[in-house]
C-alpha positions as CSV (number, residue, x, y, z in Angstrom):
1,M,8.8,14.4,-65.4
2,K,7.0,17.7,-64.7
3,L,4.1,18.0,-62.6
4,D,1.7,20.8,-61.4
5,I,1.6,19.4,-57.8
6,L,4.3,17.5,-55.8
7,A,3.4,16.4,-52.2
8,F,5.6,15.9,-49.7
9,G,5.1,13.6,-46.6
10,A,7.7,12.8,-43.8
11,H,6.4,9.6,-43.6
12,P,4.3,7.6,-46.1
13,D,0.3,8.1,-45.5
14,D,1.2,11.7,-44.2
15,V,-0.1,13.0,-47.4
16,E,-3.2,10.4,-47.9
17,L,-4.4,11.6,-44.4
18,S,-4.3,15.0,-44.9
19,A,-4.6,15.7,-48.4
20,A,-5.8,12.9,-50.1
21,G,-8.6,14.7,-51.0
22,T,-7.7,17.8,-52.6
23,L,-5.0,15.8,-54.5
24,L,-8.4,13.7,-56.2
25,H,-9.8,16.7,-56.7
26,Y,-7.0,17.9,-59.3
27,A,-6.4,14.9,-60.3
28,A,-10.1,15.0,-62.0
29,Q,-9.1,18.0,-63.6
30,G,-6.2,16.4,-65.0
31,K,-3.7,18.0,-63.3
32,S,-0.2,15.8,-63.1
33,I,0.5,15.2,-59.6
34,G,3.6,13.2,-57.4
35,I,4.1,12.4,-54.1
36,I,7.7,12.3,-52.3
37,D,8.1,10.3,-48.9
38,L,10.7,11.7,-47.2
39,T,11.1,8.3,-44.8
40,E,9.9,4.9,-45.6
41,G,8.4,5.2,-42.0
42,E,10.5,2.3,-40.4
43,L,10.2,3.4,-37.2
44,G,6.3,2.8,-36.9
45,T,5.2,0.3,-34.5
46,R,2.7,-1.5,-37.0
47,G,3.7,-2.8,-40.3
48,T,7.3,-3.2,-41.9
49,V,8.9,-0.9,-44.3
50,E,8.0,-3.3,-47.2
51,S,4.7,-3.8,-46.2
52,R,4.4,0.1,-46.3
53,Y,6.1,0.5,-49.9
54,E,3.4,-2.0,-51.1
55,E,0.7,-0.1,-49.5
56,A,2.0,3.2,-50.3
57,A,1.7,2.3,-54.1
58,A,-1.5,0.9,-53.5
59,A,-2.8,4.2,-52.3
60,A,-1.0,5.7,-55.1
61,S,-3.1,4.2,-57.4
62,I,-6.3,4.7,-55.9
63,L,-5.2,8.7,-56.2
64,G,-4.3,8.4,-59.9
65,I,-1.4,9.7,-59.3
66,H,1.5,10.5,-61.8
67,H,4.9,9.7,-60.2
68,R,5.6,8.6,-56.0
69,H,9.1,8.4,-55.1
70,N,10.7,7.6,-51.3
71,L,13.9,9.7,-50.2
72,R,14.9,6.9,-47.6
73,M,15.9,9.7,-44.8
74,P,16.2,8.2,-41.3
75,D,12.7,8.3,-39.6
76,G,12.8,9.9,-36.7
77,F,16.4,11.1,-37.3
78,F,16.6,13.2,-40.3
79,E,17.8,16.9,-39.6
80,N,17.3,20.0,-41.7
81,T,20.8,20.0,-43.0
82,H,22.5,21.3,-45.9
83,A,22.8,17.7,-47.7
84,A,19.0,16.9,-46.8
85,K,17.4,20.5,-48.5
86,L,20.0,19.6,-51.7
87,Q,17.7,16.4,-51.9
88,I,14.4,18.0,-51.6
89,I,16.1,21.0,-54.1
90,E,17.0,18.2,-56.8
91,Q,13.3,16.9,-57.1
92,I,11.5,19.9,-56.8
93,R,14.0,21.3,-60.2
94,L,13.3,17.8,-61.6
95,H,9.2,17.9,-61.5
96,Q,9.2,21.8,-61.8
97,P,5.8,21.8,-59.3
98,Q,3.6,24.6,-59.4
99,I,2.7,23.8,-55.8
100,V,4.0,22.2,-53.3
101,L,2.1,20.7,-50.4
102,A,4.3,19.8,-47.3
103,N,3.7,18.4,-43.7
104,A,2.6,20.5,-40.7
105,L,4.3,23.4,-39.5
106,S,3.8,21.9,-35.6
107,D,2.3,18.7,-35.0
108,R,2.2,15.8,-32.7
109,H,5.1,13.9,-34.4
110,P,8.2,15.7,-34.2
111,D,9.3,14.9,-38.2
112,H,6.1,17.0,-39.6
113,A,7.1,20.1,-38.5
114,R,10.5,19.1,-38.9
115,A,9.7,18.2,-42.6
116,G,6.9,21.1,-43.1
117,H,10.1,23.9,-42.5
118,M,12.6,21.9,-44.7
119,V,10.5,21.8,-47.9
120,A,9.3,25.2,-47.2
121,E,13.2,26.2,-47.2
122,A,14.0,24.0,-50.1
123,C,11.4,25.4,-52.1
124,F,12.6,28.8,-51.7
125,L,16.4,27.6,-52.3
126,A,15.1,25.8,-55.3
127,G,14.6,29.2,-57.5
128,L,18.5,30.1,-56.1
129,R,20.9,29.8,-59.4
130,K,24.1,29.7,-57.5
131,I,22.6,26.4,-56.1
132,H,24.1,23.6,-57.8
133,T,22.0,20.6,-58.3
134,S,21.8,17.4,-61.2
135,H,20.3,14.7,-61.7
136,N,21.6,11.5,-63.2
137,E,24.8,13.9,-63.6
138,T,22.6,16.0,-65.5
139,P,23.1,20.0,-64.2
140,Q,19.3,21.5,-63.3
141,A,18.3,24.4,-63.8
142,A,16.4,26.7,-60.6
143,H,12.9,26.7,-60.0
144,R,10.6,28.0,-57.6
145,P,7.3,26.2,-56.7
146,K,4.4,29.3,-57.2
147,L,3.0,28.2,-53.9
148,V,4.0,26.2,-50.9
149,L,1.0,25.0,-49.0
150,H,1.0,23.7,-45.0
151,Y,-1.8,20.5,-44.9
152,I,-3.2,20.7,-41.4
153,Q,-2.0,17.2,-39.4
154,D,-3.0,15.3,-36.2
155,Y,-3.0,18.8,-34.4
156,L,-6.4,21.2,-35.6
157,Q,-5.2,24.5,-36.5
158,T,-7.1,27.6,-38.3
159,P,-6.7,27.2,-41.9
160,S,-5.6,29.9,-44.3
161,F,-8.2,28.3,-46.7
162,V,-10.1,25.5,-47.1
163,Q,-10.6,23.3,-50.6
164,D,-13.6,21.3,-51.3
165,V,-13.4,17.2,-51.5
166,T,-17.0,16.6,-50.8
167,P,-17.1,14.5,-54.2
168,F,-13.7,12.6,-53.0
169,V,-14.4,11.2,-49.6
170,D,-15.0,7.6,-49.9
171,Q,-11.8,7.6,-52.7
172,K,-9.9,9.5,-49.7
173,I,-10.9,7.0,-47.3
174,A,-10.0,4.0,-49.8
175,A,-6.5,5.5,-49.7
176,V,-6.0,5.8,-46.3
177,K,-7.4,2.0,-45.7
178,A,-4.6,1.0,-48.1
179,Y,-2.2,1.4,-45.1
180,K,-3.6,-1.5,-43.7
181,T,-1.4,-2.2,-41.3
182,Q,-1.2,1.1,-39.9
183,F,-5.1,1.4,-39.3
184,F,-8.1,-0.7,-37.5
185,D,-7.9,-4.3,-38.6
186,P,-10.1,-6.4,-36.2
187,N,-7.8,-9.5,-36.8
188,S,-4.2,-7.5,-35.9
189,S,-2.1,-8.6,-33.4
190,E,0.0,-5.6,-33.2
191,P,0.3,-3.4,-30.8
192,N,-2.6,-0.1,-30.7
193,T,-1.6,3.4,-31.8
194,P,-2.9,6.7,-31.9
195,I,-4.4,6.2,-35.6
196,S,-5.1,2.5,-35.0
197,G,-8.6,2.8,-33.5
198,E,-11.9,1.5,-34.9
199,L,-12.9,5.3,-34.4
200,F,-10.1,6.8,-36.3
201,F,-12.1,7.4,-39.8
202,D,-15.1,8.7,-37.9
203,F,-12.6,11.3,-36.4
204,L,-10.7,11.8,-40.3
205,K,-14.3,12.4,-41.5
206,G,-15.3,14.4,-38.4
207,R,-12.0,16.6,-39.2
208,M,-12.6,17.3,-42.8
209,L,-16.4,18.2,-41.9
210,E,-15.0,20.9,-39.4
211,M,-12.8,22.3,-42.0
212,G,-15.7,22.2,-44.7
213,R,-18.3,23.2,-42.6
214,P,-17.4,27.2,-42.4
215,A,-16.8,27.6,-46.0
216,G,-20.5,25.5,-46.9
217,Y,-19.1,22.9,-48.0
218,N,-20.1,18.9,-46.9
219,Y,-16.5,18.1,-46.2
220,A,-12.9,20.3,-46.9
221,E,-9.1,20.2,-46.0
222,G,-7.5,22.9,-44.9
223,F,-4.3,24.2,-45.4
224,V,-2.2,27.1,-43.7
225,V,0.2,29.5,-46.1
226,S,2.9,30.7,-44.8
227,R,3.2,34.1,-47.0
228,W,0.3,36.2,-48.6
229,F,-0.8,35.5,-52.1
230,G,-3.2,37.8,-54.0
231,L,-6.5,38.0,-55.8
232,K,-7.4,39.3,-58.9
233,D,-11.1,39.3,-58.6
234,I,-12.5,38.9,-55.2
235,F,-15.5,37.5,-56.7
236,S,-14.1,34.6,-57.7
237,I,-14.1,33.6,-53.8
238,D,-16.9,31.1,-53.5
């Protein structure tokens, strides 16, 4: 399935937390969107692998995305290796996205930065014809996405640009809350984590408010780019 946007996350819920509003915005425009989770989140303090799959499917339904797949890399221990990058290259060539979203290049969880760098490198390598991959034994053509965008996660970073997500805030929060084992539940007996507190959703909305304010939006999500990209018309900027 060819996709307009392919979002990668080190763990199920990474994409929803930082970029769900952006995906909802472009899904509403009819863009085809997919998510690739690198790991099953098996080292997460709360929930199980089985519950993560159920929650990821529920979140995908809320987002209205067209495809979701898990590469089952080892949570906490995957490395930026030749073999791991080939797995990502296969997905990029399979779906031929114009835009790839990836984890932050620096963050609290070491998996995030490692995934961000690995996906960015794989996007470049996917365009090299002498790297051979196949899917279901069918050789794949080289494909390099036009743009790789790194979403902002736990650590606050200065964005290269922000995306207005004001109309989609409630849907984004619903998609995040689909991961019900991971976030606040007054009836849960599982250990507390940095994201399971009752005030976490205030933080999440506050981050979107902070990103939106300088651009004149109520709520926005921020992205960092690692290369310059050009505009043909500066009057098109909000």
